C-alpha positions in Angstrom: 0.0 0.0 0.0 1.3 3.4 -0.9 1.5 6.4 1.3 -0.9 8.3 -1.0 -3.4 5.4 -0.8 -3.2 5.6 3.0 -3.9 9.3 2.9 -6.9 8.6 0.6 -8.3 6.1 3.1 -7.8 8.6 5.9 -9.6 11.3 4.0 -12.5 8.9 3.3 -12.8 8.0 6.9 -12.6 11.6 8.1 -15.2 12.7 5.5 -17.6 10.0 6.7 -17.2 11.1 10.3 -17.8 14.8 9.3 -21.0 13.7 7.5 -22.1 11.7 10.5 -21.5 14.7 12.9 -23.3 17.0 10.5 -26.3 14.7 10.5 -26.3 14.6 14.3 -26.0 18.4 14.4 -28.9 18.9 12.0 -31.1 16.6 14.2 -30.1 18.4 17.3 -30.8 21.8 15.8 -34.2 20.7 14.7 -35.0 19.8 18.3 -33.3 22.9 19.8 -36.6 24.6 20.4 -38.0 21.7 22.4 -34.9 20.5 24.3 -32.4 22.7 26.0 -29.7 20.0 25.7 -30.1 19.9 21.9 -28.2 23.2 21.4 -25.3 21.9 23.6 -25.3 18.7 21.5 -25.2 20.7 18.2 -22.3 22.8 19.6 -20.4 19.6 20.5 -20.9 18.2 17.1 -19.6 21.5 15.5 -16.4 21.2 17.7 -15.9 17.7 16.5 -16.4 18.8 12.9 -13.9 21.6 13.4 -11.4 19.2 14.8 -11.8 16.7 11.9 -11.4 19.5 9.4 -8.1 20.4 11.0 -7.1 16.7 10.6 -8.1 16.9 6.9 -6.0 20.0 6.4 -3.1 18.2 8.1 -3.5 15.3 5.6 -3.5 17.8 2.8 -0.2 19.3 4.1 1.3 15.9 4.4 0.5 15.1 0.8 2.0 18.4 -0.3 5.2 17.6 1.6 5.3 14.0 0.2 4.9 15.3 -3.4 7.8 17.8 -3.1 
């Protein structure tokens, strides 16, 4: 397995987790008017998404370094 293939698999996994957290966030925001904890859950999901996007940017940087 090549290094670039490993990065591709990592991107795929990160993208899947981001999509999962976005779905959770959407559901939480839909219930935010009825449940006070829903806003907190949506905020937590956003923090997780932000962290995963940082991971994705790191992978992009690693690929750039590898290609030099």
